[in-house]
C-alpha positions as CSV (number, residue, x, y, z in Angstrom):
1,M,105.9,109.2,87.3
2,W,109.4,107.8,87.6
3,K,112.7,108.7,86.0
4,Y,115.3,106.1,85.1
5,E,119.0,107.0,85.5
6,P,120.9,104.4,83.4
7,A,124.3,105.4,84.8
8,L,123.1,104.5,88.3
9,N,120.7,101.8,87.2
10,Y,118.2,103.5,89.5
11,W,114.6,104.8,89.4
12,I,113.9,108.3,90.8
13,P,110.3,109.4,91.7
14,Q,109.1,112.5,89.9
15,A,106.1,114.8,90.4
16,D,102.8,113.0,90.2
17,F,100.7,113.5,87.0
18,P,98.3,116.3,87.9
19,S,95.2,114.9,86.2
20,T,93.4,111.7,85.8
21,A,95.2,108.6,84.4
22,S,97.3,109.2,81.3
23,S,95.9,108.2,77.9
24,S,98.7,108.6,75.4
25,A,102.0,110.4,75.2
26,F,105.0,111.4,73.0
27,V,108.4,112.8,73.4
28,I,109.8,115.8,71.5
29,N,113.6,116.6,71.8
30,G,113.7,114.7,75.1
31,V,110.6,116.4,76.6
32,P,107.6,114.2,77.5
33,Y,104.1,115.4,76.6
34,V,101.1,113.4,78.1
35,S,97.4,113.6,77.6
36,S,94.9,112.5,80.3
37,T,91.8,110.5,80.1
38,N,89.7,113.6,80.6
39,G,91.2,115.4,77.6
40,L,93.8,117.6,79.3
41,F,97.4,117.8,78.0
42,Y,100.6,118.4,79.9
43,K,104.3,119.0,79.3
44,F,106.8,117.7,81.9
45,D,109.6,120.1,83.0
46,D,112.5,118.0,84.1
47,A,114.5,120.8,85.5
48,M,111.6,122.0,87.7
49,N,110.2,118.5,88.2
50,S,106.7,119.9,87.5
51,W,103.9,119.5,84.9
52,I,102.8,122.4,82.8
53,Q,99.3,122.4,81.2
54,K,99.3,123.1,77.5
55,A,96.7,123.4,74.8
56,S,94.6,120.3,74.4
57,P,93.4,118.6,71.3
58,G,90.5,117.0,73.2
59,T,91.7,113.5,72.3
60,P,89.8,110.5,73.5
61,D,90.7,108.0,76.1
62,D,93.1,105.2,75.2
63,G,94.4,106.8,72.0
64,V,98.0,106.5,70.6
65,G,100.8,109.0,70.6
66,F,104.1,109.4,68.6
67,S,106.4,112.1,67.4
68,I,108.2,112.9,64.1
69,G,110.8,115.6,64.1
70,D,109.6,118.6,66.1
71,F,106.0,117.6,66.0
72,G,103.9,115.3,68.2
73,Y,100.8,113.4,67.2
74,L,97.8,112.0,69.1
75,G,94.7,110.3,68.0
76,L,92.4,107.3,67.7
77,G,90.7,105.8,70.7
78,N,87.0,106.2,69.8
79,V,87.7,108.4,66.7
80,Q,89.6,108.2,63.5
81,S,91.2,111.7,64.0
82,I,94.9,112.3,64.1
83,Y,96.2,115.7,65.5
84,R,99.6,117.3,65.0
85,Y,101.0,119.4,67.9
86,S,103.4,122.3,67.4
87,T,105.6,123.2,70.4
88,N,106.3,126.6,68.9
89,S,102.7,127.7,68.8
90,D,101.3,125.4,71.4
91,S,98.5,124.5,69.0
92,W,97.0,121.5,67.2
93,T,96.2,120.8,63.6
94,Q,94.1,117.9,62.3
95,E,95.8,115.6,60.0
96,T,94.1,113.2,57.5
97,N,91.9,110.8,59.3
98,F,93.1,107.3,60.0
99,P,91.6,105.0,57.3
100,G,91.4,101.8,59.4
101,T,89.0,100.6,62.0
102,V,88.4,102.9,65.0
103,R,90.4,101.3,67.8
104,T,91.7,101.6,71.3
105,G,95.1,100.3,72.6
106,A,96.8,101.0,69.2
107,V,100.6,101.0,69.1
108,A,102.9,103.2,67.0
109,S,106.5,103.3,65.9
110,V,108.5,105.8,63.8
111,S,111.1,105.2,61.2
112,N,112.5,107.6,58.5
113,N,110.0,110.3,59.2
114,K,107.1,108.0,58.9
115,A,104.8,106.5,61.5
116,Y,103.5,102.9,61.6
117,L,100.4,102.4,63.7
118,G,97.8,99.8,64.1
119,L,96.9,96.6,66.2
120,G,94.8,97.3,69.3
121,T,91.1,96.3,69.7
122,A,88.1,97.6,67.8
123,F,86.2,100.3,69.6
124,G,82.8,99.1,70.8
125,N,83.1,95.3,70.5
126,G,86.7,94.8,71.6
127,S,87.7,92.4,68.8
128,P,91.4,92.2,68.4
129,L,92.9,93.8,65.2
130,S,96.0,92.8,63.4
131,D,96.3,95.5,60.6
132,Y,99.1,98.0,60.4
133,W,99.2,101.3,58.5
134,E,101.9,103.7,57.3
135,F,101.4,107.4,58.0
136,T,103.2,110.2,56.2
137,P,102.6,113.6,58.0
138,S,101.5,116.5,55.9
139,Q,104.1,118.9,57.4
140,L,106.9,116.9,55.7
141,I,105.6,118.5,52.4
142,K,107.0,121.8,53.6
143,T,110.6,120.6,53.5
144,Q,110.5,118.2,50.6
145,E,112.4,119.8,47.7
146,E,112.5,117.0,45.1
147,V,109.8,116.9,42.5
148,I,108.4,113.4,41.8
149,A,110.3,111.4,39.2
150,F,107.6,112.0,36.7
151,S,108.1,115.3,35.0
152,C,105.3,117.6,36.1
153,K,105.5,121.3,35.2
154,I,103.2,123.9,36.9
155,S,102.4,126.9,34.7
156,P,102.1,129.9,34.9
157,N,104.0,130.1,38.2
158,P,103.5,132.6,39.8
159,T,99.8,132.7,38.8
160,L,96.8,135.0,39.3
161,G,94.8,131.9,40.2
162,K,94.4,129.6,37.2
163,F,97.2,127.2,36.4
164,S,97.9,123.9,34.6
165,V,99.9,120.8,35.4
166,S,101.6,119.0,32.6
167,N,102.0,115.3,32.1
168,M,98.6,113.8,31.7
169,E,100.0,110.3,32.1
170,V,100.9,111.1,35.7
171,L,97.7,113.0,36.5
172,N,95.4,110.2,35.2
173,Q,96.9,107.8,37.8
174,F,95.5,109.9,40.7
175,E,92.1,110.9,42.1
176,K,92.7,114.4,43.2
177,I,95.2,117.2,43.5
178,S,95.4,119.2,46.8
179,M,96.9,122.6,47.6
180,L,98.6,122.9,51.1
181,N,99.5,126.1,52.8
182,Q,102.9,126.6,54.6
183,N,101.5,125.0,57.7
184,G,100.9,121.7,55.8
185,K,97.0,122.2,55.9
186,I,95.0,121.3,52.9
187,V,93.2,124.5,51.8
188,Y,91.9,123.5,48.4
189,Q,91.2,120.3,46.4
190,F,90.4,119.4,42.9
191,R,88.9,116.2,41.7
192,L,90.7,114.7,38.7
193,S,88.8,113.3,35.8
194,E,90.2,111.9,32.6
195,G,92.0,114.7,30.7
196,T,91.8,117.3,33.6
197,K,95.0,119.4,33.7
198,E,93.7,123.0,34.3
199,F,92.7,124.3,37.8
200,D,91.5,127.5,39.3
201,A,92.6,128.6,42.8
202,S,91.5,132.3,42.5
203,E,89.6,132.1,45.8
204,L,92.8,131.6,47.8
205,S,94.9,134.4,49.2
206,N,98.3,135.4,47.8
207,G,101.1,133.2,49.0
208,L,103.2,130.1,48.6
209,Y,101.4,126.8,48.3
210,F,102.3,123.1,47.7
211,L,100.7,120.8,45.2
212,V,100.2,117.1,46.2
213,L,98.6,114.4,44.1
214,E,96.5,111.9,46.1
215,K,95.1,108.4,45.6
216,S,93.6,106.3,48.3
217,N,96.2,106.6,51.1
218,M,99.1,107.7,48.9
219,Q,100.3,111.3,48.5
220,T,102.9,112.4,46.0
221,Y,104.6,115.8,46.0
222,V,104.4,117.7,42.8
223,G,105.9,121.2,43.5
224,K,105.4,124.7,44.8
225,I,103.1,127.3,43.3
226,V,102.9,131.0,44.1
227,L,99.6,133.0,44.0
228,S,100.2,136.6,43.2
229,K,97.1,138.7,42.3
């Protein structure tokens, strides 16, 4: 690996990558993270000029990487999976699968806390792809405080398990409503049918959850709900 010093307009050699060829990478707060073609994952320590092995998501060869805020993301290659990496816990969480064609050589860019990824070639036959997709990571739900413009009221809240969401006009525009925990992971889903507005999450543990309405590739934040049994 090489490090570029813009003030000197000069490249400085760094420690060699310790595994097989790199597959995909992202940068969080100025720190590079790189996955290898054999599924291993490393962080580069600039001060020590050394590589530190971290938890691996087992991502395939020739995937794509990007970062949003304090989280990194890897995925695609020969699968549709997207994984989110937390530097605090050195752990991976699977996000919603990429809905497009499975591909290698995809590219990604980030703007306003959303990622845009696509292009590349179809896995298996190598045909070029020109589609591009917008990705909104689930962990953003944790910090979103504004309720959707449509007025949806959750009651009772706190609840023992059963609750209702008002405004049928809004609910009927979506296919399902999901409950996410504080790590942004979907823990319960309800299919919406015409007239559905009452739900039962009694199986879940006590705690704070987030409600999200979903349709196709769109997610719309509804609000918070507390289970207290």
